[in-house]
N, C-alpha and C positions, 0 to 999 in steps of 0.2 A: 698654331694653337699651343697653349702652354703645356709643358711636360708634366705628367702626373707623378706625384710622390718625389719630386726633385727638390733639393734644397733651394731656398729662396735666392734669387739673384740680388734682390734688394730687400733689406729688412730694417724697419724702423721700430724701435721699442721706446715708447713714452718720449718721443723726440719733441724737444721744445726749442723755440727760437725767440729770443728777446734782443732788441736793439736799443741803443741809447739815442733818444731824440732830444730836441731842444727843451721839451717839457719833462724829460726824464725817461725812464725805461718804458719801452713799448713792447707788449707781448704780441708776437706775430703768429706763432704756432704754439698750440697748447696740448701737449701730450698725445702726439700722433703715433699710432702703432699700426703698422701694415706690413705685408710681405708681397713681393712680386716674384712670380716664378719665371723660369726660363721660357722664352718665346711668347710670353704673355704681352698683350697690348692693354695698357691701362690708361683710361681717360680721366683727367683731373678737371672738374668743373666747379663753378661757383661764381658769385658776384665779384666785381673788382674790389681789391683790397681784402679778399677772404684768405689769402695766403697761398694760392695755387703756385705762383712762380717761386715763392720762397721755399715751398716744399720740394719743388723740382731742383732748386739750387742746393738744398740739403742732400738730395739723392746724388747729385753730381759732385759733392764736396766743394762747391763754389761758395757755400755758406757753411759755417760750423754750428752744429747744434749747441745750445747753451744748457741743455739738459737732456737726459736720455742718451740713446745711442743710434747711430746710423751705420749700417754694414752693407757693403757692396761686394759681391763675388767673394764673400768670406773675409773681407778686409774691413777692419774698424776704421772708418774715415776720420773719426775724431782723434784717433791716436797717431795719425800720420802728419808729418811736417809738410810745409808748403811745396817743397821740391818733390817729395814722394807723391803727394796728391797730384801734382802736375803730370808726373810720369804715369801715374795710374790712369788718369783721364786720357792721356795721349794713347795709352796702350789698350784701353778697354772701353772707352766711352766716345760716343759721337754726340755733339750738342748742336741743336739748331735753334736759333733765336728768331724773334719777330723782325729785328734789325739784322741785316745780313752779315755784318762784321767781316766783309771782304777787305783785303789789302788793296787800296786803289791803284798803287803803282805796279801791281802784278797782274798778269793775264789770268784768265780763268784756269788755264792749265797750271800755272805757277801757284795760284791760290790753293788748288787741290793737292798739288805735289809737295808743297813745302812741309806740311805736317808729317808726311811720309818720309821725307828726307831727314827731318829732325829725329824721327824714330829709327833711322838707320836703314831704311828700305833701299835696296839696290835697284829696284825696278819702279821707283817712285813715279816717274813720268809716264811709264807704260800703264800703271794702275790708274793714274789720274786721267789719262786719256780714256781708259775703259769706263771709268765711272761717269765721265762727262758724256760719253756716248750713251750710257745707260739712262741718263736723264734728258736725252734728246739735244745735247749741245755739242755734238761731235764737230759741227761746222763753226763753233764759236770759241774754240780753245785758245785762239790768239787774241781775243777781244779783252779789253780792260773793263772793269765794272761800270765805268761811266758810259761805255758804249752799249750797255745791255739794259733791258727793261727790268723792272722790279721782279717779275716772275722769273726771268732768266738768272738774275742774281741769286734768287732763292734756290734755284736749281743748282747753281754752283755751290752754294752753301750746303745743300743736301749731299752733293757729290763729295765735298770735302769731309763731311761727317761720316759718310759711309765708306770712304776709301780705305781706312785702316781696318775694316771688317770688325767693328766694335761689337762686344757682347751686349752693350746697352746703348740704346738711342734715346736721348732726351730732347723733346721738342717743345719750346715755349711759344705758343701762339704763332706757329710758323706761317699761317695764312693771314695774320692780322693786318698786314700792310698791302694786301693784294685784293683785286676784285674777285667776285664770286667764281667766275669761270676759271681764272688763273689759280685761285686758291684750291678749287676742286682738283685741278690737274696736279698741283703740288702734293695734295694729300694722297692722290693715287700713286704718285711716285714714292712718297714716304712709306706707305704700306707695302709697296712693291719692293723697296729696299729691305724692309723688315723680312718679307717673305724670302727674298733672294739670299740674305745673309743669316737668317735665323736669329736675328737680334731680338732682345726684349725692348719694347717700345713704351715709353711713358710720355703722354701727350697732354699738355695744358691747352684748353680751348674754351672759348665762350660759345662755340657753335654746336648746338645739339646734334645736328646731322653728322658732324665729324665725330663727336663723342660716341654716338651709337655704333660706329664702325669698330669700336674697341671691344675686347673680350669682357671688360669690366669697367664700370664707371664709378668714381668716388666723387662725392660732392663736399666741398668745404664751405663752412660759414663761420666767420670770425675766428679763423685759425683752428677750427675743430672739424673733424670728419663727421658729417651728418650720418 
């Protein structure tokens, strides 16, 4: 549950996002203001093209606001260079996408351990093993992505996101490519990781049954919070 009277982990103030398309400027997000507290689970819902994923990308510093401000853990993401942003994400955020983004030439263990190694962890492989066991893949650590099902690959992606013990977990339609039963298992794991590590979780989903598991649900329509 979110902590009471704590400073926001994520804070957006009049955040805007516009991108240049073939037909000129396209407004994606229009004046989004919201705060997310420590330990909170926030569900972002809305129709396709409403700006849900773009809002998640702003929170993770993967897109830069073209107006307003985005702050995470007290850091102004708009004022950070690309290298600083990359280090900040590595140290404080875990991101899970609909597509698994695993490195095909690496085993499950190596996929999870590599970010830890890059962060300088001396126990990278031990922690990777621990996280893979936590998502039920202790017997698949030496398998490559092509040798695993979609659900297993998403479990590896979850383990990779959780291994650095991030303060913030961002998940963009993490069950979108999975069947219902597998997707439900992945969501159970995701919320379990949140509970185990005390992370703040922001979840983009089309599925009402997943959104209702969150502490709070925000609905976007045409780049505006309803």
